[in-house]
N, CA, C and O atoms as a MOPAC input file, in Angstrom:
PM7 MOZYME 1SCF
protein

 N     77.06100 1    96.90000 1   109.88400 1
 C     77.31700 1    96.91800 1   111.41200 1
 C     78.32400 1    98.10000 1   111.55600 1
 O     79.22400 1    98.31700 1   110.74400 1
 N     78.08000 1    98.84300 1   112.67300 1
 C     78.96800 1    99.90400 1   113.02900 1
 C     79.63600 1    99.63800 1   114.34700 1
 O     78.98200 1    99.33100 1   115.34400 1
 N     80.95200 1    99.76000 1   114.34500 1
 C     81.84700 1    99.40500 1   115.48800 1
 C     82.60400 1   100.64700 1   115.92200 1
 O     83.11300 1   101.40800 1   115.10000 1
 N     82.66400 1   100.83100 1   117.21400 1
 C     83.45800 1   101.99400 1   117.76000 1
 C     84.46400 1   101.37700 1   118.81500 1
 O     84.08000 1   100.65500 1   119.73600 1
 N     85.74900 1   101.71500 1   118.60600 1
 C     86.77500 1   101.37600 1   119.66500 1
 C     87.05900 1   102.59200 1   120.46500 1
 O     87.15900 1   103.68700 1   119.91100 1
 N     87.20300 1   102.43200 1   121.85400 1
 C     87.34500 1   103.55800 1   122.73900 1
 C     88.55200 1   103.27000 1   123.66900 1
 O     88.65200 1   102.20700 1   124.28200 1
 N     89.45400 1   104.25900 1   123.74300 1
 C     90.57900 1   104.15300 1   124.75200 1
 C     90.71000 1   105.55800 1   125.32400 1
 O     89.83100 1   106.40500 1   125.16700 1
 N     91.83200 1   105.77300 1   125.98800 1
 C     91.99400 1   106.99100 1   126.75400 1
 C     92.10800 1   108.21800 1   125.87500 1
 O     91.37600 1   109.18600 1   126.07900 1
 N     93.05300 1   108.20500 1   124.85000 1
 C     93.37100 1   109.48100 1   124.13100 1
 C     93.20200 1   109.27800 1   122.66400 1
 O     93.53900 1   110.18000 1   121.89700 1
 N     92.68200 1   108.10700 1   122.19700 1
 C     92.61900 1   107.80200 1   120.74100 1
 C     93.96400 1   108.00800 1   120.01100 1
 O     94.03300 1   108.48700 1   118.87900 1
 N     95.02500 1   107.61200 1   120.74100 1
 C     96.38700 1   107.85700 1   120.32100 1
 C     97.09500 1   106.54400 1   119.92100 1
 O     98.00400 1   106.60600 1   119.09400 1
 N     96.73100 1   105.35500 1   120.46100 1
 C     97.34500 1   104.13200 1   120.06900 1
 C     96.33700 1   102.95600 1   119.97500 1
 O     96.08400 1   102.46200 1   118.87600 1
 N     95.81500 1   102.54800 1   121.00400 1
 C     95.00700 1   101.29300 1   121.01200 1
 C     93.74600 1   101.34000 1   120.09100 1
 O     93.53700 1   100.48300 1   119.23100 1
 N     92.91900 1   102.40100 1   120.33100 1
 C     91.64000 1   102.40100 1   119.55000 1
 C     91.80100 1   102.72900 1   118.11900 1
 O     91.09800 1   102.15200 1   117.28900 1
 N     92.78000 1   103.71800 1   117.72500 1
 C     92.99000 1   103.94200 1   116.29900 1
 C     93.62700 1   102.72400 1   115.56800 1
 O     93.32800 1   102.39700 1   114.42000 1
 N     94.51700 1   102.10200 1   116.33700 1
 C     95.15400 1   100.89600 1   115.75000 1
 C     94.13000 1    99.79000 1   115.47700 1
 O     94.11500 1    99.18700 1   114.40400 1
 N     93.25100 1    99.53100 1   116.50300 1
 C     92.22300 1    98.46300 1   116.28100 1
 C     91.29700 1    98.91600 1   115.21300 1
 O     90.82800 1    98.09000 1   114.43100 1
 N     91.00800 1   100.16600 1   115.13400 1
 C     90.16000 1   100.61900 1   114.00000 1
 C     90.72100 1   100.35100 1   112.64700 1
 O     90.02700 1    99.84100 1   111.76700 1
 N     91.99400 1   100.69500 1   112.45900 1
 C     92.68400 1   100.51000 1   111.15400 1
 C     92.70700 1    99.00000 1   110.84300 1
 O     92.34500 1    98.57200 1   109.74700 1
 N     93.15100 1    98.19300 1   111.85900 1
 C     93.21500 1    96.71300 1   111.59800 1
 C     91.86800 1    96.15200 1   111.11200 1
 O     91.80000 1    95.40200 1   110.13900 1
 N     90.74800 1    96.56300 1   111.86000 1
 C     89.49400 1    96.00000 1   111.51100 1
 C     88.98500 1    96.48600 1   110.17200 1
 O     88.33000 1    95.73200 1   109.45200 1
 N     89.27800 1    97.75400 1   109.81500 1
 C     88.97300 1    98.21500 1   108.49000 1
 C     89.59800 1    97.48300 1   107.43900 1
 O     88.99300 1    97.26900 1   106.38800 1
 N     90.87200 1    97.04500 1   107.65700 1
 C     91.56500 1    96.22700 1   106.65600 1
 C     90.91400 1    94.88700 1   106.61500 1
 O     90.62700 1    94.40900 1   105.51800 1
 N     90.64400 1    94.20800 1   107.77400 1
 C     90.15000 1    92.87100 1   107.84100 1
 C     88.70700 1    92.76500 1   107.35300 1
 O     88.34300 1    91.79000 1   106.69600 1
 N     87.89600 1    93.75500 1   107.67200 1
 C     86.46200 1    93.74100 1   107.34900 1
 C     85.99800 1    95.05700 1   106.68600 1
 O     85.37200 1    95.86900 1   107.36700 1
 N     86.25700 1    95.28800 1   105.47400 1
 C     85.87800 1    96.45400 1   104.74100 1
 C     84.35600 1    96.66200 1   104.63400 1
 O     83.90100 1    97.74600 1   104.26700 1
 N     83.59600 1    95.64400 1   104.94700 1
 C     82.20300 1    95.70500 1   104.87900 1
 C     81.55000 1    96.35500 1   106.16900 1
 O     80.35200 1    96.63100 1   106.21700 1
 N     82.38500 1    96.56400 1   107.15200 1
 C     81.90900 1    97.17600 1   108.45400 1
 C     82.25200 1    98.76200 1   108.46100 1
 O     83.22300 1    99.20100 1   107.84400 1
 N     81.47600 1    99.48600 1   109.12200 1
 C     81.75700 1   100.84900 1   109.48700 1
 C     82.45700 1   100.86100 1   110.77300 1
 O     81.88600 1   100.47600 1   111.79400 1
 N     83.72600 1   101.30500 1   110.77500 1
 C     84.63300 1   101.26600 1   111.95500 1
 C     85.10900 1   102.63100 1   112.31900 1
 O     85.48400 1   103.40600 1   111.43900 1
 N     85.10900 1   102.96400 1   113.61200 1
 C     85.51600 1   104.27700 1   114.03600 1
 C     86.18600 1   104.09900 1   115.41000 1
 O     86.09900 1   103.02300 1   116.00000 1
 N     86.84400 1   105.13300 1   115.91500 1
 C     87.50400 1   105.06500 1   117.17100 1
 C     87.41000 1   106.48200 1   117.83600 1
 O     87.22400 1   107.50800 1   117.18300 1
 N     87.55000 1   106.44200 1   119.14500 1
 C     87.57800 1   107.71800 1   119.86700 1
 C     88.28100 1   107.59300 1   121.22200 1
 O     88.47900 1   106.47700 1   121.70100 1
 N     88.64700 1   108.66600 1   121.82900 1
 C     89.27700 1   108.71300 1   123.16900 1
 C     88.45100 1   109.47300 1   124.15500 1
 O     87.71400 1   110.38200 1   123.77400 1
 N     88.55100 1   109.12800 1   125.41400 1
 C     87.72800 1   109.83000 1   126.41300 1
 C     88.33300 1   111.18100 1   126.74500 1
 O     87.64000 1   112.05800 1   127.26100 1
 N     89.60500 1   111.36300 1   126.46000 1
 C     90.27200 1   112.68100 1   126.59500 1
 C     91.40500 1   112.76900 1   125.65500 1
 O     92.47000 1   112.19400 1   125.88000 1
 N     91.17500 1   113.52600 1   124.54100 1
 C     92.22100 1   113.60500 1   123.51000 1
 C     93.16400 1   114.78200 1   123.82000 1
 O     92.72900 1   115.93300 1   123.84300 1
 N     94.39600 1   114.50400 1   124.04700 1
 C     95.39900 1   115.49600 1   124.30700 1
 C     96.69800 1   115.29500 1   123.62500 1
 O     97.52200 1   116.21000 1   123.62400 1
 N     96.96000 1   114.06900 1   122.99800 1
 C     98.22500 1   113.76000 1   122.39100 1
 C     97.99500 1   113.26200 1   120.93100 1
 O     96.91000 1   112.77900 1   120.60800 1
 N     99.02900 1   113.38500 1   120.05700 1
 C     98.78200 1   112.81100 1   118.72200 1
 C     98.77600 1   111.26200 1   118.71700 1
 O     99.09500 1   110.59300 1   119.70000 1
 N     98.40800 1   110.77900 1   117.59100 1
 C     98.49700 1   109.35100 1   117.37900 1
 C     99.93800 1   108.83900 1   117.46100 1
 O    100.81700 1   109.47100 1   116.87400 1
 N    100.21200 1   107.81500 1   118.10200 1
 C    101.55000 1   107.35900 1   118.38100 1
 C    102.28100 1   106.87000 1   117.12300 1
 O    101.66700 1   106.26800 1   116.24200 1
 N    103.56100 1   107.12300 1   117.04500 1
 C    104.43200 1   106.65600 1   115.96200 1
 C    104.52800 1   105.15200 1   115.98600 1
 O    104.70200 1   104.55200 1   114.92600 1
 N    104.42300 1   104.48900 1   117.16100 1
 C    104.42600 1   103.10700 1   117.20700 1
 C    103.24200 1   102.46500 1   116.52900 1
 O    103.38500 1   101.44900 1   115.85000 1
 N    102.05400 1   103.05800 1   116.70800 1
 C    100.93100 1   102.63100 1   115.99500 1
 C    101.05800 1   102.64900 1   114.47900 1
 O    100.63400 1   101.72800 1   113.78000 1
 N    101.67900 1   103.76800 1   113.98200 1
 C    101.89600 1   103.88600 1   112.58700 1
 C    102.88800 1   102.87200 1   112.09900 1
 O    102.75300 1   102.37500 1   110.98100 1
 N    103.91900 1   102.53300 1   112.92500 1
 C    104.95700 1   101.56300 1   112.45100 1
 C    104.24200 1   100.21900 1   112.46100 1
 O    104.34200 1    99.53500 1   111.44200 1
 N    103.52900 1    99.75600 1   113.49300 1
 C    102.88200 1    98.47500 1   113.50900 1
 C    101.97900 1    98.38200 1   112.27600 1
 O    101.97300 1    97.36300 1   111.58600 1
 N    101.27900 1    99.35500 1   112.02400 1
 C    100.23500 1    99.33200 1   110.88100 1
 C    100.96000 1    99.25300 1   109.51000 1
 O    100.49700 1    98.59600 1   108.57800 1
 N    102.09200 1    99.93700 1   109.43600 1
 C    102.87500 1    99.84400 1   108.19200 1
 C    103.38400 1    98.41900 1   107.89900 1
 O    103.46700 1    97.96000 1   106.76000 1
 N    103.74200 1    97.70900 1   109.10800 1
 C    104.21100 1    96.37400 1   108.85300 1
 C    103.11500 1    95.38800 1   108.41200 1
 O    103.35800 1    94.34000 1   107.81400 1
 N    101.89400 1    95.81200 1   108.75600 1
 C    100.68300 1    95.01400 1   108.35700 1
 C     99.99700 1    95.51900 1   107.06600 1
 O     98.89400 1    95.10400 1   106.71100 1
 N    100.69900 1    96.42000 1   106.40000 1
 C    100.10800 1    97.09900 1   105.23600 1
 C     98.73800 1    97.63500 1   105.52600 1
 O     97.82300 1    97.49000 1   104.71600 1
 N     98.57700 1    98.28700 1   106.73400 1
 C     97.31100 1    98.77900 1   107.03400 1
 C     97.40400 1   100.29700 1   107.50400 1
 O     96.47600 1   100.83900 1   108.10500 1
 N     98.44700 1   100.86300 1   107.22400 1
 C     98.68600 1   102.32900 1   107.65400 1
 C     97.73700 1   103.26300 1   106.86000 1
 O     97.41600 1   104.32800 1   107.38900 1
 N     97.27600 1   102.95500 1   105.66600 1
 C     96.31600 1   103.79900 1   105.01900 1
 C     94.98400 1   103.88300 1   105.65700 1
 O     94.17800 1   104.76000 1   105.34700 1
 N     94.72600 1   102.88900 1   106.63000 1
 C     93.42900 1   102.96900 1   107.32800 1
 C     93.45000 1   103.74800 1   108.60400 1
 O     92.43700 1   103.94100 1   109.27500 1
 N     94.63300 1   104.18400 1   108.91400 1
 C     94.81000 1   104.98800 1   110.16300 1
 C     94.34600 1   106.40200 1   110.00900 1
 O     94.69200 1   107.11100 1   109.06400 1
 N     93.53800 1   106.79200 1   110.98700 1
 C     93.03300 1   108.24200 1   111.00100 1
 C     94.24500 1   109.14600 1   111.22000 1
 O     95.26700 1   108.74400 1   111.77700 1
 N     94.08300 1   110.38100 1   110.75800 1
 C     95.17400 1   111.38600 1   110.85700 1
 C     95.21900 1   112.00100 1   112.18600 1
 O     96.32400 1   112.21500 1   112.68500 1
 N     94.10800 1   112.32200 1   112.84300 1
 C     94.15000 1   112.98900 1   114.11200 1
 C     93.20800 1   112.22600 1   115.09500 1
 O     92.21600 1   111.64300 1   114.65800 1
 N     93.50900 1   112.23100 1   116.37400 1
 C     92.65400 1   111.62600 1   117.30800 1
 C     91.27200 1   112.33500 1   117.40700 1
 O     91.17400 1   113.54200 1   117.18100 1
 N     90.24400 1   111.58900 1   117.73700 1
 C     88.92800 1   112.08600 1   117.92000 1
 C     88.36200 1   111.87500 1   119.38300 1
 O     88.65200 1   110.86900 1   120.03000 1
 N     87.60600 1   112.79500 1   119.83400 1
 C     87.06600 1   112.78600 1   121.20500 1
 C     85.80600 1   111.97500 1   121.22500 1
 O     85.04900 1   112.00300 1   120.25500 1
 N     85.55100 1   111.25800 1   122.28100 1
 C     84.32200 1   110.48200 1   122.49500 1
 C     83.07300 1   111.34500 1   122.41500 1
 O     82.03300 1   110.91500 1   121.91600 1
 N     83.19100 1   112.58300 1   122.92100 1
 C     81.97500 1   113.46200 1   122.91100 1
 C     81.54600 1   113.85300 1   121.45600 1
 O     80.45000 1   114.37500 1   121.25500 1
 N     82.39900 1   113.60000 1   120.47900 1
 C     82.03100 1   113.91900 1   119.13200 1
 C     81.23000 1   112.84500 1   118.43900 1
 O     80.82100 1   113.01900 1   117.29100 1
 N     80.99600 1   111.72400 1   119.12300 1
 C     80.28400 1   110.55800 1   118.57100 1
 C     78.87000 1   110.40600 1   119.06600 1
 O     78.54800 1   110.67800 1   120.22200 1
 N     78.03100 1   109.95800 1   118.14100 1
 C     76.56800 1   109.64400 1   118.48400 1
 C     76.60400 1   108.16900 1   118.90000 1
 O     76.39000 1   107.27700 1   118.08000 1
 N     76.89100 1   107.91800 1   120.24600 1
 C     77.16500 1   106.53800 1   120.69800 1
 C     75.98000 1   105.59800 1   120.44200 1
 O     76.19400 1   104.41400 1   120.18400 1
 N     74.81300 1   106.06200 1   120.50100 1
 C     73.60800 1   105.15600 1   120.21500 1
 C     73.55200 1   104.70400 1   118.81900 1
 O     72.74500 1   103.82000 1   118.52900 1
 N     74.34600 1   105.22800 1   117.89200 1
 C     74.33100 1   104.76200 1   116.48400 1
 C     75.18900 1   103.57000 1   116.27500 1
 O     75.15600 1   102.97500 1   115.19800 1
 N     75.98600 1   103.17600 1   117.28900 1
 C     76.89300 1   101.99200 1   117.04600 1
 C     76.25900 1   100.71800 1   117.40200 1
 O     75.47000 1   100.67700 1   118.34500 1
 N     76.54100 1    99.69800 1   116.73100 1
 C     76.03600 1    98.33200 1   117.06500 1
 C     76.95400 1    97.65000 1   118.13400 1
 O     76.51900 1    96.82300 1   118.93500 1
 N     78.22900 1    98.05100 1   118.08500 1
 C     79.16900 1    97.42200 1   119.05100 1
 C     80.20200 1    98.46400 1   119.44300 1
 O     80.72100 1    99.19500 1   118.60000 1
 N     80.49400 1    98.51900 1   120.75200 1
 C     81.42300 1    99.55700 1   121.26100 1
 C     82.43300 1    98.69500 1   122.07500 1
 O     82.04600 1    97.96900 1   122.99000 1
 N     83.77300 1    98.80100 1   121.70400 1
 C     84.86000 1    98.01000 1   122.30400 1
 C     85.57200 1    98.98300 1   123.15400 1
 O     86.21800 1    99.89000 1   122.62900 1
 N     85.49000 1    98.84700 1   124.47800 1
 C     86.32600 1    99.62700 1   125.40400 1
 C     87.61200 1    98.94300 1   125.69700 1
 O     87.59700 1    97.73700 1   125.94300 1
 N     88.69800 1    99.59900 1   125.69000 1
 C     89.98100 1    98.98200 1   125.92500 1
 C     90.13400 1    98.63500 1   127.42300 1
 O     90.81500 1    97.66500 1   127.75700 1
 N     89.53500 1    99.38100 1   128.28900 1
 C     89.57600 1    99.15600 1   129.71500 1
 C     88.19600 1    99.45200 1   130.36500 1
 O     87.34700 1   100.10500 1   129.75900 1
 N     88.00000 1    98.97400 1   131.56700 1
 C     86.72200 1    99.15500 1   132.21500 1
 C     86.40200 1   100.70300 1   132.34200 1
 O     85.25300 1   101.11500 1   132.18100 1
 N     87.37500 1   101.47300 1   132.61400 1
 C     87.15000 1   102.93600 1   132.74900 1
 C     86.62900 1   103.62000 1   131.51900 1
 O     85.95900 1   104.65100 1   131.57300 1
 N     86.98500 1   102.96500 1   130.33000 1
 C     86.42200 1   103.49900 1   129.07400 1
 C     84.98900 1   103.12900 1   128.90800 1
 O     84.17600 1   103.89600 1   128.39200 1
 N     84.69300 1   101.94500 1   129.35100 1
 C     83.24100 1   101.54700 1   129.37600 1
 C     82.43600 1   102.45500 1   130.21600 1
 O     81.34700 1   102.87200 1   129.82000 1
 N     82.97400 1   102.80100 1   131.45500 1
 C     82.30100 1   103.70700 1   132.36900 1
 C     82.11200 1   105.01100 1   131.71100 1
 O     81.05300 1   105.62600 1   131.84000 1
 N     83.15400 1   105.48300 1   130.96900 1
 C     82.91600 1   106.78000 1   130.26600 1
 C     81.87100 1   106.69900 1   129.18700 1
 O     81.13400 1   107.66800 1   129.00400 1
 N     81.76200 1   105.65600 1   128.49100 1
 C     80.71100 1   105.52000 1   127.50400 1
 C     79.31000 1   105.48300 1   128.21500 1
 O     78.36700 1   106.14800 1   127.78500 1
 N     79.21900 1   104.70900 1   129.27400 1
 C     77.96100 1   104.63100 1   129.99100 1
 C     77.48100 1   105.89200 1   130.61900 1
 O     76.28800 1   106.14700 1   130.77900 1
 N     78.57400 1   106.75700 1   131.00700 1
 C     78.15500 1   108.09600 1   131.56200 1
 C     77.47900 1   108.94300 1   130.48400 1
 O     76.61900 1   109.76700 1   130.79700 1
 N     77.83800 1   108.75900 1   129.28800 1
 C     77.33700 1   109.48700 1   128.15000 1
 C     76.15600 1   108.89600 1   127.55800 1
 O     75.31000 1   109.61500 1   127.02400 1
 N     76.02300 1   107.50300 1   127.62000 1
 C     74.97700 1   106.83900 1   126.98200 1
 C     74.59900 1   105.54000 1   127.77000 1
 O     75.00600 1   104.43900 1   127.40000 1
 N     73.85100 1   105.70300 1   128.80500 1
 C     73.49700 1   104.54700 1   129.71600 1
 C     72.78100 1   103.42600 1   128.86700 1
 O     72.97900 1   102.23500 1   129.10500 1
 N     71.98900 1   103.83800 1   127.92600 1
 C     71.28000 1   102.76700 1   127.06900 1
 C     72.20200 1   101.95200 1   126.18800 1
 O     71.76500 1   101.00800 1   125.53000 1
 N     73.52100 1   102.32200 1   126.17000 1
 C     74.41000 1   101.48400 1   125.28700 1
 C     75.11400 1   100.33800 1   126.05300 1
 O     76.04200 1    99.72300 1   125.52800 1
 N     74.68200 1   100.06400 1   127.25200 1
 C     75.34400 1    99.03200 1   128.03500 1
 C     75.38600 1    97.68800 1   127.29700 1
 O     76.45100 1    97.07200 1   127.28300 1
 N     74.33600 1    97.20400 1   126.70100 1
 C     74.21700 1    95.99000 1   126.02500 1
 C     75.18800 1    95.88700 1   124.72400 1
 O     75.40400 1    94.80400 1   124.17800 1
 N     75.73000 1    97.06100 1   124.29500 1
 C     76.55000 1    97.06600 1   123.15200 1
 C     77.96100 1    97.04200 1   123.42500 1
 O     78.76200 1    96.97300 1   122.49200 1
 N     78.36700 1    97.09700 1   124.72600 1
 C     79.81200 1    97.36000 1   125.07100 1
 C     80.47500 1    96.08000 1   125.51700 1
 O     79.90700 1    95.31700 1   126.29700 1
 N     81.67700 1    95.84300 1   125.02500 1
 C     82.56300 1    94.79500 1   125.56700 1
 C     83.91300 1    95.47800 1   125.92900 1
 O     84.29200 1    96.51600 1   125.38700 1
 N     84.60400 1    94.81300 1   126.88400 1
 C     85.85200 1    95.37800 1   127.40200 1
 C     86.99400 1    94.36400 1   127.04000 1
 O     86.92400 1    93.16900 1   127.32900 1
 N     87.99300 1    94.90700 1   126.42100 1
 C     89.16800 1    94.05000 1   126.06500 1
 C     90.24700 1    93.92300 1   127.13600 1
 O     90.97200 1    92.92800 1   127.16700 1
 N     90.36100 1    94.90600 1   128.00400 1
 C     91.38300 1    94.87000 1   129.02400 1
 C     92.75600 1    94.94600 1   128.49500 1
 O     93.61900 1    94.14800 1   128.86100 1
 N     92.97100 1    95.85000 1   127.67400 1
 C     94.32400 1    96.07000 1   127.04400 1
 C     94.85200 1    97.33500 1   127.60600 1
 O     94.24000 1    98.39700 1   127.48800 1
 N     96.06500 1    97.21400 1   128.25900 1
 C     96.75100 1    98.27700 1   128.99600 1
 C     97.23700 1    99.34100 1   127.92400 1
 O     97.54000 1    99.03000 1   126.77200 1
 N     97.27700 1   100.62800 1   128.43000 1
 C     97.70800 1   101.74000 1   127.61700 1
 C     99.21700 1   101.78700 1   127.49500 1
 O     99.89400 1   102.01600 1   128.49700 1
 N     99.79100 1   101.57400 1   126.27300 1
 C    101.19400 1   101.56500 1   126.11700 1
 C    101.86100 1   102.82400 1   125.79700 1
 O    103.08000 1   102.87800 1   125.63400 1
 N    101.07400 1   103.86300 1   125.70300 1
 C    101.54900 1   105.18900 1   125.06100 1
 C    102.84500 1   105.63700 1   125.71500 1
 O    103.78800 1   105.89000 1   124.96400 1
 N    103.00100 1   105.76400 1   127.01700 1
 C    104.14200 1   106.33900 1   127.68700 1
 C    105.05900 1   105.19400 1   128.24200 1
 O    105.91300 1   105.44600 1   129.09200 1
 N    104.87900 1   104.00800 1   127.77600 1
 C    105.67100 1   102.84700 1   128.23200 1
 C    106.69700 1   102.47800 1   127.15400 1
 O    106.62600 1   102.94500 1   126.01700 1
 N    107.70600 1   101.57500 1   127.57000 1
 C    108.64700 1   101.13000 1   126.57200 1
 C    108.01500 1   100.47700 1   125.34400 1
 O    106.91800 1    99.93300 1   125.46700 1
 N    108.62100 1   100.50000 1   124.21000 1
 C    108.07600 1    99.91000 1   122.96200 1
 C    107.57000 1    98.50700 1   123.08100 1
 O    106.56400 1    98.18300 1   122.44900 1
 N    108.19500 1    97.65600 1   123.84200 1
 C    107.66100 1    96.29900 1   124.03500 1
 C    106.19700 1    96.22000 1   124.46700 1
 O    105.47500 1    95.29800 1   124.08600 1
 N    105.76200 1    97.22100 1   125.28500 1
 C    104.37600 1    97.28900 1   125.68900 1
 C    103.44100 1    97.58700 1   124.55000 1
 O    102.32600 1    97.07000 1   124.47800 1
 N    103.91800 1    98.43400 1   123.65400 1
 C    103.13200 1    98.78400 1   122.49600 1
 C    102.94600 1    97.54300 1   121.57500 1
 O    101.87600 1    97.28900 1   121.02200 1
 N    104.07100 1    96.79200 1   121.45500 1
 C    103.95000 1    95.54500 1   120.65300 1
 C    103.02300 1    94.59000 1   121.26400 1
 O    102.24500 1    93.94800 1   120.55800 1
 N    103.06200 1    94.45400 1   122.58000 1
 C    102.09200 1    93.52200 1   123.26200 1
 C    100.68100 1    93.89300 1   123.09900 1
 O     99.84600 1    93.02700 1   122.83600 1
 N    100.35300 1    95.17300 1   123.24400 1
 C     98.98100 1    95.64400 1   123.15500 1
 C     98.51500 1    95.45200 1   121.65300 1
 O     97.36400 1    95.09400 1   121.40500 1
 N     99.38700 1    95.68600 1   120.72300 1
 C     99.13000 1    95.42800 1   119.29300 1
 C     98.82000 1    93.98700 1   119.01300 1
 O     97.85900 1    93.65100 1   118.32200 1
 N     99.68000 1    93.12500 1   119.57900 1
 C     99.44300 1    91.68300 1   119.36700 1
 C     98.13200 1    91.22800 1   119.94900 1
 O     97.41200 1    90.43900 1   119.33700 1
 N     97.80300 1    91.74200 1   121.18300 1
 C     96.52200 1    91.36400 1   121.79000 1
 C     95.35200 1    91.84600 1   120.93500 1
 O     94.40500 1    91.08300 1   120.73900 1
 N     95.37100 1    93.05800 1   120.42400 1
 C     94.35600 1    93.56400 1   119.58400 1
 C     94.19900 1    92.67000 1   118.35300 1
 O     93.08700 1    92.29300 1   117.98300 1
 N     95.22300 1    92.37000 1   117.78700 1
 C     95.09900 1    91.58900 1   116.53600 1
 C     94.53300 1    90.25900 1   116.75600 1
 O     93.77900 1    89.76100 1   115.91900 1
 N     94.89900 1    89.57600 1   117.98600 1
 C     94.34300 1    88.29100 1   118.29400 1
 C     92.83300 1    88.46000 1   118.51600 1
 O     92.05200 1    87.61200 1   118.08400 1
 N     92.42400 1    89.52100 1   119.16800 1
 C     91.00000 1    89.66700 1   119.50100 1
 C     90.14800 1    89.94900 1   118.22500 1
 O     88.98000 1    89.57300 1   118.13100 1
 N     90.81600 1    90.64400 1   117.23900 1
 C     90.05700 1    90.93600 1   116.01000 1
 C     89.97300 1    89.72800 1   115.19900 1
 O     89.02100 1    89.60700 1   114.42900 1
 N     90.86700 1    88.81500 1   115.28700 1
 C     90.82600 1    87.57100 1   114.41500 1
 C     89.96500 1    86.57700 1   115.00500 1
 O     89.75600 1    85.55400 1   114.35400 1
 N     89.37200 1    86.73600 1   116.26700 1
 C     88.49800 1    85.78700 1   116.89400 1
 C     87.05500 1    86.09200 1   116.69700 1
 O     86.19600 1    85.35700 1   117.18400 1

């Protein structure tokens, strides 16, 4: 099974979810992308993954959604509705593969928001 996580810039939410799922389910092919990549992967994501012994699963640089063959994924997890919309603009036939987690972007917010989004992602991955 191939899973893709999508967020705004592939800087916190989606690469963090990718790394956590790679650790939890090494049998899956897991990737992540952003709808507009302009900033590096967040230090907060690195710190949270280090605490979970999952930092080795974190990608080194963000990747753009346009670089992905969306129809090849079995499941696409959009962090917000606008990310689902961006996927559908590129791949209308992917609609049945997409779920939305509704996790707010913590990148430019205080660290407690990053912790909240990480906790929510971890909960969703364990369900």
